[in-house]
C-alpha positions in Angstrom: 1.0 -20.0 -9.6 0.3 -18.7 -13.1 2.5 -19.6 -16.1 5.9 -17.9 -16.0 6.5 -14.9 -18.1 9.2 -15.2 -20.8 9.4 -11.5 -21.6 8.3 -8.1 -20.2 7.2 -5.0 -22.2 9.9 -2.6 -21.0 10.1 0.1 -23.6 7.7 3.1 -23.7 6.4 2.0 -27.1 5.8 -1.6 -26.0 4.0 -0.6 -22.8 1.9 2.0 -24.5 0.9 -0.6 -27.1 0.0 -3.1 -24.3 -2.3 -0.4 -22.7 -3.9 0.2 -26.1 -4.5 -3.5 -26.6 -6.2 -3.8 -23.2 -8.5 -0.8 -24.0 -9.5 -2.5 -27.3 -10.3 -5.8 -25.5 -12.3 -4.1 -22.7 -14.3 -2.3 -25.4 -14.9 -5.6 -27.1 -16.3 -7.0 -23.8 -18.8 -4.2 -23.7 -19.9 -4.9 -27.2 -20.4 -8.6 -26.4 -22.3 -7.6 -23.2 -24.8 -5.3 -25.0 -25.1 -7.6 -28.0 -26.2 -10.4 -25.7 -28.7 -8.2 -24.0 -30.1 -7.0 -27.3 -31.0 -10.5 -28.3 -32.4 -11.5 -24.9 -29.4 -13.6 -23.8 -28.3 -13.4 -20.2 -25.3 -11.1 -19.5 -25.2 -9.4 -16.1 -23.1 -6.4 -15.1 -21.2 -8.7 -12.8 -20.2 -10.8 -15.8 -19.0 -7.7 -17.6 -17.0 -6.6 -14.6 -15.5 -10.1 -14.2 -14.4 -10.1 -17.9 -12.9 -6.7 -17.8 -11.2 -7.2 -14.4 -9.6 -10.4 -15.7 -8.4 -8.6 -18.9 -7.0 -5.6 -16.9 -5.3 -7.7 -14.3 -3.7 -9.8 -17.0 -2.3 -6.7 -18.5 -1.0 -5.3 -15.2 0.5 -8.7 -14.3 2.4 -8.8 -17.6 3.6 -5.2 -17.3 4.6 -5.4 -13.6 6.1 -2.3 -12.0 4.2 0.9 -11.1 0.9 0.0 -12.8 0.7 -3.3 -10.9 1.7 -1.5 -7.7 -1.3 0.9 -8.1 -3.6 -2.2 -8.5 -2.1 -3.5 -5.2 -2.8 -0.2 -3.5 -6.4 -0.1 -4.8 -7.0 -3.7 -3.5 -6.3 -2.3 0.0 -9.2 0.2 -0.5 -11.8 -2.5 -0.5 -14.9 -0.4 -1.3 -13.4 1.7 -4.1 -13.8 -1.0 -6.7 -16.5 -3.4 -7.9 -16.0 -6.8 -6.3 -14.7 -8.4 -9.5 -11.9 -5.9 -9.7 -11.1 -6.0 -6.0 -10.8 -9.8 -6.1 -8.5 -9.7 -9.2 -6.3 -6.9 -7.9 -6.0 -8.6 -4.5 -3.8 -11.2 -6.2 -1.1 -8.6 -6.5 -0.8 -8.6 -2.7 0.5 -12.2 -2.8 1.2 -13.6 -6.2 1.4 -12.6 -9.9 2.8 -14.5 -12.9 6.5 -15.0 -12.2 9.5 -14.6 -14.5 10.8 -17.7 -16.3 14.0 -19.3 -15.2 16.2 -18.0 -18.0 15.3 -14.4 -17.3 16.1 -15.0 -13.6 19.5 -16.5 -14.4 20.2 -13.5 -16.8 19.5 -11.1 -14.0 22.1 -12.8 -11.8 24.7 -12.9 -14.6 24.1 -9.2 -15.3 24.5 -8.3 -11.6 27.3 -10.7 -10.4 28.8 -12.3 -13.6 27.6 -15.6 -12.2 24.4 -17.7 -12.1 22.5 -18.1 -8.9 23.6 -21.7 -8.8 27.2 -20.6 -8.5 26.5 -18.0 -5.8 24.4 -20.2 -3.5 24.7 -23.7 -2.3 21.1 -24.3 -3.4 18.7 -22.1 -5.4 15.1 -22.7 -6.5 14.7 -21.4 -10.0 10.9 -21.2 -9.6 9.7 -18.2 -7.6 7.9 -18.9 -4.3 6.2 -15.5 -4.6 5.8 -12.9 -7.4 4.4 -9.4 -6.9 4.5 -6.0 -8.5 8.2 -5.0 -8.4 10.0 -8.3 -8.0 9.7 -12.0 -7.1 11.2 -14.1 -4.3 13.2 -17.3 -4.6 14.3 -19.7 -1.9 18.0 -20.3 -1.5 20.5 -21.8 0.9 24.0 -20.7 1.8 26.2 -22.1 4.6 23.2 -23.8 6.1 21.1 -20.6 6.2 17.7 -20.4 4.5 17.5 -17.3 2.4 14.9 -15.3 0.5 16.3 -13.8 -2.7 14.3 -11.0 -4.3 14.9 -10.4 -8.0 13.6 -7.2 -9.6 11.8 -7.4 -12.9 13.8 -6.1 -15.8 13.1 -2.5 -16.8 10.8 -1.7 -13.8 12.7 1.3 -12.6 13.0 2.8 -16.1 9.3 2.3 -16.8 7.9 4.1 -13.8 8.1 7.6 -15.2 6.9 6.6 -18.6 4.0 4.7 -17.0 2.9 7.7 -15.0 3.1 9.8 -18.2 0.8 7.3 -20.0 -1.8 7.2 -17.2 -1.6 10.9 -16.2 -3.5 12.5 -19.1 -6.3 10.0 -18.8 -6.6 10.5 -15.1 -6.6 14.3 -15.4 -9.4 14.2 -18.0 -11.5 11.9 -15.9 -11.1 14.0 -12.8 -11.3 17.3 -14.6 -8.0 18.6 -13.1 -5.0 20.3 -14.6 -1.4 19.1 -14.1 -0.4 22.0 -11.8 -3.1 21.0 -9.3 -1.9 17.4 -9.0 1.9 17.9 -9.5 2.9 17.7 -5.8 0.8 14.5 -5.3 2.1 12.8 -8.5 5.7 13.7 -7.5 5.2 12.2 -4.1 3.9 8.9 -5.6 6.6 8.8 -8.2 9.3 9.3 -5.6 8.1 6.5 -3.5 7.7 4.2 -6.4 11.3 4.9 -7.6 12.6 4.3 -4.1 10.9 0.9 -4.2 13.1 -0.1 -7.1 16.3 0.7 -5.3 17.2 -2.5 -3.4 20.3 -1.0 -2.0 18.2 1.7 -0.3 15.8 -1.0 1.0 18.7 -3.0 2.4 19.9 0.1 4.3 16.5 1.1 5.6 15.5 -2.5 6.6 18.7 -2.9 8.5 18.5 0.5 10.3 14.8 0.2 11.2 15.1 -3.4 12.5 18.1 -2.3 14.7 16.0 0.5 16.2 13.0 -1.7 16.8 14.9 -4.4 18.8 13.2 -3.5 22.1 9.7 -4.0 20.7 8.0 -7.2 21.6 7.0 -10.1 19.4 8.5 -8.8 16.2 11.0 -10.5 13.9 13.0 -8.9 11.1 15.2 -10.6 8.5 19.0 -10.0 8.4 20.3 -8.8 5.0 23.3 -10.0 3.1 25.1 -7.2 1.1 27.5 -9.6 -0.5 24.6 -11.2 -2.3 22.7 -8.0 -3.0 22.7 -5.2 -5.6 20.4 -2.4 -6.6 18.2 -5.0 -8.3 18.8 -8.2 -6.3 18.2 -8.4 -2.5 19.1 -11.3 -0.3 17.9 -11.7 3.3 16.9 -14.4 5.8 13.9 -16.6 5.0 11.4 -16.0 7.8 9.0 -18.6 8.9 5.3 -18.0 9.2 2.1 -17.5 7.1 0.4 -14.6 5.5 -2.7 -13.4 7.2 -5.3 -15.3 5.2 -3.5 -18.6 5.6 -2.7 -17.9 9.2 -6.4 -17.2 10.1 -7.3 -20.5 8.4 -5.4 -22.3 11.3 -8.0 -20.8 13.7 -5.6 -19.0 16.1 -6.9 -18.1 19.6 -8.1 -14.7 20.4 -5.0 -14.2 22.7 -2.7 -14.9 19.8 -4.6 -12.6 17.5 -4.5 -9.9 20.1 -0.7 -10.3 20.6 -0.1 -10.1 16.9 -2.3 -7.0 16.6 -0.5 -5.4 19.5 2.8 -6.0 17.9 1.6 -4.4 14.6 0.2 -1.4 16.4 3.2 -0.9 18.6 5.5 -1.2 15.5 3.7 1.5 13.7 3.3 3.8 16.6 7.0 3.5 17.5 8.0 4.2 13.9 5.8 7.2 13.6 6.3 8.9 17.0 10.0 7.9 17.6 11.6 7.3 14.2 9.5 9.7 12.2 9.4 7.0 9.5 6.7 4.5 8.4 6.8 1.2 6.7 4.2 2.6 4.3 3.1 -0.7 2.5 1.0 -2.5 5.1 -0.6 -5.0 2.9 -1.0 -8.7 4.0 1.8 -9.9 1.8 4.4 -8.0 3.8 3.8 -9.7 7.1 4.3 -13.3 8.3 2.5 -14.6 11.4 3.2 -17.5 13.7 1.5 -18.7 16.9 4.9 -19.3 18.6 5.5 -17.5 21.8 1.9 -16.4 21.9 2.1 -14.7 18.5 5.2 -13.6 16.5 5.1 -11.1 13.6 7.6 -11.1 10.8 8.0 -7.8 9.0 9.1 -7.9 5.3 9.8 -5.4 2.5 11.1 -2.0 3.5 11.0 -0.8 -0.1 8.3 1.8 0.6 9.3 3.8 3.6 7.8 7.3 4.2 10.0 9.8 6.1 7.7 12.0 8.1 8.9 15.6 8.5 8.7 16.9 12.1 6.1 19.5 11.4 3.9 17.0 9.5 4.2 14.5 12.5 3.2 17.2 14.9 0.3 18.3 12.7 -1.0 14.8 12.2 -1.0 14.1 16.0 -2.7 17.4 16.6 -5.5 16.7 14.2 -6.2 13.4 16.1 -6.1 14.9 19.6 -9.3 15.0 21.7 -8.8 18.8 22.3 -9.0 19.5 18.6 -12.4 17.8 18.2 -13.8 20.0 21.0 -12.4 23.3 19.5 -13.6 24.3 16.1 -11.3 27.4 16.0 -8.3 25.2 16.7 -9.4 22.7 14.1 -9.8 25.4 11.5 -6.3 26.7 12.2 -4.8 23.2 11.9 -6.7 22.6 8.6 -5.4 25.9 7.3 -1.9 24.8 8.2 -2.5 21.5 6.4 -3.6 23.2 3.2 -7.2 21.9 3.5 -8.7 25.4 4.3 -7.5 28.5 2.5 -7.8 32.2 3.4 -9.5 32.8 0.0 -12.3 30.2 0.6 -15.8 31.6 0.5 -17.7 31.1 3.8 -19.9 28.3 2.4 -16.9 26.4 1.1 -15.0 26.9 4.3 -18.0 25.6 6.3 -18.3 22.6 3.9 -14.7 21.5 4.4 -14.7 22.2 8.1 -17.9 20.0 8.6 -16.5 17.2 6.4 -13.2 17.1 8.3 -14.8 17.2 11.7 -16.8 14.0 10.7 -13.8 12.4 9.1 -11.3 13.1 11.9 -13.7 11.9 14.6 -14.0 8.6 12.9 -10.4 8.1 11.7 -9.0 9.2 15.0 -11.3 7.1 17.2 -8.7 4.3 17.9 -6.2 7.0 19.0 -8.6 8.4 21.6 -9.4 5.2 23.4 -7.2 3.3 25.8 -8.4 0.0 24.3 -9.8 -0.5 20.9 -11.6 -3.6 19.5 -10.8 -4.0 15.8 -12.6 -7.3 16.0 -15.8 -5.3 15.6 -16.1 -5.0 11.8 -18.5 -2.1 12.1 -15.6 0.3 12.5 -14.0 -0.4 9.1 -17.5 -0.6 7.6 -18.1 2.9 9.0 -14.8 4.1 7.5 -15.8 2.7 4.0 -19.3 4.1 4.3 -17.9 7.5 5.1 -15.8 7.4 1.9 -18.9 6.5 -0.1 -20.9 9.3 1.5 -18.2 11.8 0.8 -17.8 10.7 -2.8 -21.6 11.0 -3.2 -21.9 14.4 -1.6 -23.0 16.8 -4.5 -21.2 19.8 -3.0 -18.0 18.0 -2.5 -18.2 16.5 -6.0 -18.1 20.0 -7.4 -14.8 20.7 -5.5 -12.5 18.7 -7.7 -9.2 20.5 -6.8 -7.1 18.3 -4.4 -6.2 19.8 -1.1 -4.0 19.0 1.8 -0.3 18.1 2.2 1.1 15.6 -0.2 2.7 13.9 2.8 -0.7 12.8 3.9 -1.0 10.5 0.9 1.2 7.8 2.4 0.2 8.5 6.0 -3.4 7.9 5.1 -2.6 4.9 3.1 -0.5 3.4 5.9 -3.2 3.8 8.6 -6.1 2.6 6.4 -4.0 -0.4 5.6 -3.0 -1.0 9.2 -6.7 -0.7 10.4 -7.8 -3.1 7.7 -5.1 -5.6 8.8 -6.1 -5.3 12.5 -9.8 -5.7 11.6 -9.2 -8.9 9.5 -7.0 -10.2 12.4 -9.9 -9.4 14.8 -7.5 -8.0 17.4 -8.2 -6.1 20.6 -5.3 -3.8 21.4 -4.1 -1.2 23.9 -3.6 1.9 21.8 -1.9 4.4 24.1 -3.9 7.6 24.0 -2.8 10.6 22.0 -1.4 12.6 24.9 -1.0 16.0 23.1 -2.6 18.8 25.1 -4.1 21.9 23.6 -1.3 24.2 24.5 1.3 22.0 22.7 -0.6 21.9 19.4 0.9 23.6 16.4 -1.0 26.4 14.7 -3.1 27.3 17.7 -4.2 30.9 17.6 -3.0 33.0 20.5 
């Protein structure tokens, strides 16, 4: 694990200064790169990406919070970034530089008036894992192995200021105005703020685990309110390995299938029955064991997306086989979703309709087959290739204004993350077909 951090930039001024320093260093890397090329020395674009990625990741790791969370999200979108950036940002899924022992002890004294050594029978001052919002320590109490998550100082207070720092740059790059992106930014900001509320995470984790008790091959930690606050969260320590380490043990196809089925069933049950989603499906939030044919431990309910009933119905309708066969119905649903607008010119309407037909056919394919083989990497490759094609389409590039419901940000993120996990796991699963029939779909013209 990297060297512990002894301090964090928590004020607006300090964080803005850290951003500025990074920009200067990245610029210096470009100067070095082109200076070497000018004198005939070897300096490849890959070298430049590697230097800048290391610089940027170092800054994000030091700043923690929302900016590091965004890096974690980008790492899930594997084809959005050059390899050097994707490799660096993927570290945020498992481990980033931890806080030093004195800062951890201070957090406990601020919260409980006691050190962690007074609260627990045993407490490891060095973090086992460190990520974007907090880090996890191993502890024991009354014979139980516990995971104690400690939030980094100032994270909650920094989120709004970080977004204000990044927003003007993003708007300039994308050629958008604030009014166009406000609903989307508010959605992201709301989810990020919720992730800093450990009392909310404790409640959601407890409630969702209780409702999922009938699902097979899943394991959830119990939480301990007496050792938890808004910034410290104590739960059972679950056994198992993260995906990369687990796959290194060469599990059988049967075990991988059972784990994949547990993942799929968990998400389908949440979406269709609970109308909620564990919306952070990166590998660091799941633990896998080969016991009992494959057991999946589910961690971290900080990011949970509540799905409104009309959004749930609309999402299912867009994936239904009937929709793919009925362009009029698809147009009505896309209008309801805010993708098509009554004021659209015919050419723009046709462009969006054609684009969404291709996208929904591919994205919805697992939902329209009784069994789906995520072990075939060509499916995720096709999804990423579709993204590349859409970004390269000259007509779509002209249409910079974002469209569609802000609720779809985390729905899309969740399912792309889920599909990526299942593909890496190489699982063959029974999906359960989307059973919605045409006469039940919302927005259908009469």
